[in-house]
One Martini backbone bead per residue (centre of mass of N, CA, C, O) as a GRO file, in nm:
protein
  263
    1UNK     BB    1  -3.029   5.731 -10.999
    2UNK     BB    2  -2.822   5.822 -11.230
    3UNK     BB    3  -2.544   5.933 -11.345
    4UNK     BB    4  -2.442   6.288 -11.371
    5UNK     BB    5  -2.405   6.593 -11.515
    6UNK     BB    6  -2.361   6.940 -11.400
    7UNK     BB    7  -2.505   7.254 -11.527
    8UNK     BB    8  -2.479   7.631 -11.491
    9UNK     BB    9  -2.543   7.855 -11.694
   10UNK     BB   10  -2.499   8.218 -11.793
   11UNK     BB   11  -2.618   8.145 -12.086
   12UNK     BB   12  -2.777   8.059 -12.371
   13UNK     BB   13  -2.527   7.990 -12.538
   14UNK     BB   14  -2.408   7.790 -12.333
   15UNK     BB   15  -2.648   7.597 -12.325
   16UNK     BB   16  -2.645   7.524 -12.626
   17UNK     BB   17  -2.354   7.411 -12.633
   18UNK     BB   18  -2.405   7.179 -12.432
   19UNK     BB   19  -2.615   7.031 -12.601
   20UNK     BB   20  -2.440   6.985 -12.857
   21UNK     BB   21  -2.201   6.829 -12.696
   22UNK     BB   22  -2.460   6.660 -12.555
   23UNK     BB   23  -2.692   6.444 -12.674
   24UNK     BB   24  -2.791   6.339 -12.363
   25UNK     BB   25  -2.893   6.600 -12.282
   26UNK     BB   26  -3.078   6.806 -12.039
   27UNK     BB   27  -3.309   7.026 -11.956
   28UNK     BB   28  -3.352   7.241 -11.664
   29UNK     BB   29  -3.621   7.387 -11.529
   30UNK     BB   30  -3.851   7.276 -11.314
   31UNK     BB   31  -3.859   6.939 -11.298
   32UNK     BB   32  -4.164   6.801 -11.295
   33UNK     BB   33  -4.073   6.560 -11.499
   34UNK     BB   34  -3.772   6.478 -11.505
   35UNK     BB   35  -3.711   6.396 -11.208
   36UNK     BB   36  -3.916   6.167 -11.176
   37UNK     BB   37  -3.804   6.003 -11.415
   38UNK     BB   38  -3.524   5.959 -11.286
   39UNK     BB   39  -3.615   5.819 -11.024
   40UNK     BB   40  -3.759   5.584 -11.212
   41UNK     BB   41  -3.567   5.526 -11.461
   42UNK     BB   42  -3.687   5.670 -11.741
   43UNK     BB   43  -3.434   5.861 -11.717
   44UNK     BB   44  -3.073   5.916 -11.853
   45UNK     BB   45  -2.894   6.165 -11.849
   46UNK     BB   46  -2.570   6.281 -11.884
   47UNK     BB   47  -2.695   6.582 -11.862
   48UNK     BB   48  -2.754   6.882 -11.676
   49UNK     BB   49  -2.914   7.190 -11.784
   50UNK     BB   50  -2.942   7.470 -11.591
   51UNK     BB   51  -3.175   7.758 -11.619
   52UNK     BB   52  -3.192   7.914 -11.334
   53UNK     BB   53  -2.961   8.153 -11.402
   54UNK     BB   54  -3.165   8.289 -11.626
   55UNK     BB   55  -3.317   8.586 -11.584
   56UNK     BB   56  -3.397   8.661 -11.894
   57UNK     BB   57  -3.623   8.407 -11.882
   58UNK     BB   58  -3.784   8.598 -11.697
   59UNK     BB   59  -4.105   8.720 -11.725
   60UNK     BB   60  -4.351   8.994 -11.781
   61UNK     BB   61  -4.496   9.146 -12.080
   62UNK     BB   62  -4.606   9.428 -12.279
   63UNK     BB   63  -4.583   9.412 -12.647
   64UNK     BB   64  -4.751   9.534 -12.895
   65UNK     BB   65  -5.018   9.379 -12.764
   66UNK     BB   66  -4.839   9.158 -12.632
   67UNK     BB   67  -4.774   8.870 -12.452
   68UNK     BB   68  -4.466   8.827 -12.269
   69UNK     BB   69  -4.308   8.511 -12.179
   70UNK     BB   70  -4.086   8.368 -12.006
   71UNK     BB   71  -3.980   8.042 -11.996
   72UNK     BB   72  -3.900   8.062 -11.665
   73UNK     BB   73  -4.184   8.103 -11.590
   74UNK     BB   74  -4.411   8.046 -11.365
   75UNK     BB   75  -4.726   7.955 -11.303
   76UNK     BB   76  -4.769   8.143 -11.060
   77UNK     BB   77  -4.682   8.407 -11.200
   78UNK     BB   78  -4.903   8.399 -11.413
   79UNK     BB   79  -5.152   8.385 -11.221
   80UNK     BB   80  -5.048   8.675 -11.068
   81UNK     BB   81  -5.053   8.859 -11.313
   82UNK     BB   82  -5.146   9.170 -11.425
   83UNK     BB   83  -5.083   9.146 -11.728
   84UNK     BB   84  -5.248   8.894 -11.778
   85UNK     BB   85  -5.522   8.998 -11.666
   86UNK     BB   86  -5.532   9.241 -11.884
   87UNK     BB   87  -5.485   9.063 -12.160
   88UNK     BB   88  -5.517   8.727 -12.064
   89UNK     BB   89  -5.707   8.604 -11.828
   90UNK     BB   90  -5.738   8.299 -11.913
   91UNK     BB   91  -5.432   8.230 -11.869
   92UNK     BB   92  -5.432   8.244 -11.564
   93UNK     BB   93  -5.627   8.003 -11.530
   94UNK     BB   94  -5.449   7.791 -11.650
   95UNK     BB   95  -5.217   7.814 -11.440
   96UNK     BB   96  -5.399   7.768 -11.182
   97UNK     BB   97  -5.478   7.456 -11.290
   98UNK     BB   98  -5.195   7.353 -11.222
   99UNK     BB   99  -5.173   7.131 -11.017
  100UNK     BB  100  -4.991   7.230 -10.749
  101UNK     BB  101  -4.816   7.450 -10.564
  102UNK     BB  102  -4.547   7.320 -10.626
  103UNK     BB  103  -4.569   7.312 -10.934
  104UNK     BB  104  -4.633   7.622 -10.974
  105UNK     BB  105  -4.349   7.714 -10.828
  106UNK     BB  106  -4.156   7.533 -11.040
  107UNK     BB  107  -4.292   7.537 -11.290
  108UNK     BB  108  -4.272   7.594 -11.649
  109UNK     BB  109  -4.364   7.697 -11.957
  110UNK     BB  110  -4.122   7.595 -12.125
  111UNK     BB  111  -4.113   7.306 -12.013
  112UNK     BB  112  -4.399   7.223 -12.094
  113UNK     BB  113  -4.377   7.275 -12.402
  114UNK     BB  114  -4.129   7.095 -12.456
  115UNK     BB  115  -4.277   6.832 -12.360
  116UNK     BB  116  -4.572   6.794 -12.463
  117UNK     BB  117  -4.805   6.689 -12.312
  118UNK     BB  118  -5.118   6.546 -12.389
  119UNK     BB  119  -5.237   6.673 -12.087
  120UNK     BB  120  -5.167   6.954 -12.116
  121UNK     BB  121  -5.257   7.298 -12.118
  122UNK     BB  122  -5.080   7.492 -12.298
  123UNK     BB  123  -5.105   7.380 -12.588
  124UNK     BB  124  -5.401   7.465 -12.632
  125UNK     BB  125  -5.369   7.764 -12.566
  126UNK     BB  126  -5.158   7.843 -12.789
  127UNK     BB  127  -5.324   7.748 -13.027
  128UNK     BB  128  -5.579   7.927 -12.985
  129UNK     BB  129  -5.399   8.207 -12.965
  130UNK     BB  130  -5.163   8.220 -13.171
  131UNK     BB  131  -4.886   8.168 -13.077
  132UNK     BB  132  -4.540   8.231 -13.006
  133UNK     BB  133  -4.225   8.062 -13.031
  134UNK     BB  134  -3.931   8.151 -12.873
  135UNK     BB  135  -3.596   8.125 -12.963
  136UNK     BB  136  -3.246   8.133 -13.009
  137UNK     BB  137  -3.315   8.121 -13.351
  138UNK     BB  138  -3.644   8.153 -13.348
  139UNK     BB  139  -3.988   8.174 -13.478
  140UNK     BB  140  -4.289   8.004 -13.381
  141UNK     BB  141  -4.567   7.870 -13.431
  142UNK     BB  142  -4.774   7.669 -13.264
  143UNK     BB  143  -4.846   7.493 -13.511
  144UNK     BB  144  -4.534   7.426 -13.571
  145UNK     BB  145  -4.431   7.331 -13.290
  146UNK     BB  146  -4.657   7.122 -13.278
  147UNK     BB  147  -4.609   6.763 -13.383
  148UNK     BB  148  -4.689   6.576 -13.122
  149UNK     BB  149  -4.618   6.330 -12.916
  150UNK     BB  150  -4.383   6.469 -12.736
  151UNK     BB  151  -4.361   6.683 -12.984
  152UNK     BB  152  -4.131   6.904 -13.154
  153UNK     BB  153  -3.941   7.154 -13.345
  154UNK     BB  154  -3.699   7.115 -13.189
  155UNK     BB  155  -3.361   7.147 -13.196
  156UNK     BB  156  -3.047   7.117 -13.161
  157UNK     BB  157  -2.983   7.364 -12.916
  158UNK     BB  158  -3.275   7.446 -12.871
  159UNK     BB  159  -3.440   7.728 -12.698
  160UNK     BB  160  -3.675   7.840 -12.506
  161UNK     BB  161  -3.744   8.196 -12.421
  162UNK     BB  162  -4.046   8.258 -12.534
  163UNK     BB  163  -4.390   8.387 -12.522
  164UNK     BB  164  -4.625   8.504 -12.770
  165UNK     BB  165  -4.942   8.683 -12.709
  166UNK     BB  166  -5.210   8.777 -12.857
  167UNK     BB  167  -5.467   8.975 -12.809
  168UNK     BB  168  -5.782   8.891 -12.749
  169UNK     BB  169  -6.119   8.912 -12.729
  170UNK     BB  170  -6.128   8.601 -12.637
  171UNK     BB  171  -6.073   8.357 -12.356
  172UNK     BB  172  -6.108   7.996 -12.294
  173UNK     BB  173  -6.054   7.736 -12.044
  174UNK     BB  174  -6.162   7.391 -12.029
  175UNK     BB  175  -6.165   7.123 -11.780
  176UNK     BB  176  -6.117   6.779 -11.702
  177UNK     BB  177  -5.977   6.668 -11.422
  178UNK     BB  178  -5.761   6.494 -11.268
  179UNK     BB  179  -5.787   6.453 -10.926
  180UNK     BB  180  -5.473   6.404 -10.878
  181UNK     BB  181  -5.303   6.579 -11.115
  182UNK     BB  182  -5.474   6.788 -11.314
  183UNK     BB  183  -5.487   6.675 -11.559
  184UNK     BB  184  -5.629   6.634 -11.870
  185UNK     BB  185  -5.878   6.451 -11.996
  186UNK     BB  186  -6.017   6.727 -12.094
  187UNK     BB  187  -5.938   7.011 -12.310
  188UNK     BB  188  -6.069   7.347 -12.396
  189UNK     BB  189  -5.985   7.603 -12.633
  190UNK     BB  190  -6.118   7.944 -12.680
  191UNK     BB  191  -6.076   8.186 -12.948
  192UNK     BB  192  -6.113   8.539 -13.017
  193UNK     BB  193  -6.046   8.721 -13.322
  194UNK     BB  194  -5.995   8.892 -13.606
  195UNK     BB  195  -5.926   8.603 -13.756
  196UNK     BB  196  -6.116   8.444 -13.552
  197UNK     BB  197  -6.165   8.105 -13.465
  198UNK     BB  198  -6.012   7.904 -13.200
  199UNK     BB  199  -5.965   7.545 -13.148
  200UNK     BB  200  -5.847   7.344 -12.869
  201UNK     BB  201  -5.712   7.016 -12.777
  202UNK     BB  202  -5.672   6.825 -12.474
  203UNK     BB  203  -5.628   6.488 -12.344
  204UNK     BB  204  -5.734   6.319 -12.622
  205UNK     BB  205  -5.527   6.301 -12.837
  206UNK     BB  206  -5.311   6.070 -12.986
  207UNK     BB  207  -5.123   6.340 -13.093
  208UNK     BB  208  -5.230   6.544 -12.909
  209UNK     BB  209  -5.260   6.850 -12.953
  210UNK     BB  210  -5.542   7.019 -13.127
  211UNK     BB  211  -5.719   7.131 -13.389
  212UNK     BB  212  -6.075   7.212 -13.431
  213UNK     BB  213  -6.206   7.281 -13.731
  214UNK     BB  214  -6.512   7.228 -13.716
  215UNK     BB  215  -6.563   7.423 -13.480
  216UNK     BB  216  -6.453   7.678 -13.608
  217UNK     BB  217  -6.655   7.697 -13.842
  218UNK     BB  218  -6.915   7.704 -13.672
  219UNK     BB  219  -6.834   7.954 -13.486
  220UNK     BB  220  -6.795   8.163 -13.713
  221UNK     BB  221  -7.109   8.159 -13.782
  222UNK     BB  222  -7.185   8.065 -13.462
  223UNK     BB  223  -7.138   8.190 -13.141
  224UNK     BB  224  -7.243   7.893 -12.997
  225UNK     BB  225  -7.323   7.602 -12.849
  226UNK     BB  226  -7.526   7.511 -13.079
  227UNK     BB  227  -7.309   7.490 -13.314
  228UNK     BB  228  -7.205   7.195 -13.180
  229UNK     BB  229  -7.433   6.974 -13.195
  230UNK     BB  230  -7.339   6.829 -13.489
  231UNK     BB  231  -7.055   6.781 -13.350
  232UNK     BB  232  -6.798   6.522 -13.358
  233UNK     BB  233  -6.569   6.343 -13.223
  234UNK     BB  234  -6.323   6.109 -13.296
  235UNK     BB  235  -6.250   5.815 -13.139
  236UNK     BB  236  -5.999   5.730 -13.321
  237UNK     BB  237  -5.829   5.995 -13.200
  238UNK     BB  238  -5.823   5.883 -12.916
  239UNK     BB  239  -5.755   5.825 -12.601
  240UNK     BB  240  -5.682   5.511 -12.424
  241UNK     BB  241  -5.729   5.446 -12.074
  242UNK     BB  242  -5.767   5.417 -11.729
  243UNK     BB  243  -5.938   5.696 -11.724
  244UNK     BB  244  -6.040   5.671 -12.041
  245UNK     BB  245  -6.223   5.630 -12.302
  246UNK     BB  246  -6.252   5.721 -12.625
  247UNK     BB  247  -6.562   5.780 -12.636
  248UNK     BB  248  -6.566   5.957 -12.384
  249UNK     BB  249  -6.372   6.173 -12.483
  250UNK     BB  250  -6.533   6.254 -12.733
  251UNK     BB  251  -6.776   6.353 -12.572
  252UNK     BB  252  -6.623   6.565 -12.395
  253UNK     BB  253  -6.536   6.760 -12.609
  254UNK     BB  254  -6.821   6.872 -12.660
  255UNK     BB  255  -6.895   6.956 -12.371
  256UNK     BB  256  -6.651   7.144 -12.314
  257UNK     BB  257  -6.686   7.332 -12.555
  258UNK     BB  258  -6.962   7.447 -12.471
  259UNK     BB  259  -6.862   7.567 -12.205
  260UNK     BB  260  -6.657   7.761 -12.329
  261UNK     BB  261  -6.855   7.924 -12.505
  262UNK     BB  262  -7.042   8.006 -12.262
  263UNK     BB  263  -6.831   8.089 -12.014
   0.00000   0.00000   0.00000
């Protein structure tokens, strides 16, 4: 690792001020992406601003029919939460499928969403669920928050504080995991709510997680796996890497989506 300064703020306001004062600073949430990158010298922040001391950014509650999850809540806590199981049970399954026990017990939902890895599970889940991302300055819809590959709408000094998820009629997320990392080679999230059907894809898109509008239209008319038979993902939009070719990922999007709809 390169040399860096370390700070452990006692408030969100202090953490935000540290970020604004140090343009090369990085927030440390669970550290499951940042610390390995630093060890490999792929990242060299001037300062680490550790959010671990901010207890008010942890916890899960149900408020006005929505599931509210603090940004520093770990994947393991989400997977084990009775409130999650009662309100959005499929979201507990998303958290349970992330990484290994070490990652689930250290990694946080806020850190994962802020990083917005193109193969991460949460981005597709929050897109499909129509979640809101709450920061220290504003509230963003998931559609507005996710802007591209490893890219979000977060501004300088802005920190995710919570995620608010409206209770759906149904929600399921299915993925084909990389057997080593458990990142999604392709993952598809499907949610039904009063406003209609939302379908989101991760692990496949060249610009990161995205809404699959053609599938949403088809499923709104006929919510069944058969409704997706004539719809195909565009290979030109897909990631191609050593794990899977673009046309294979495009094929998997349809296969995984049908499995998700079938439940």
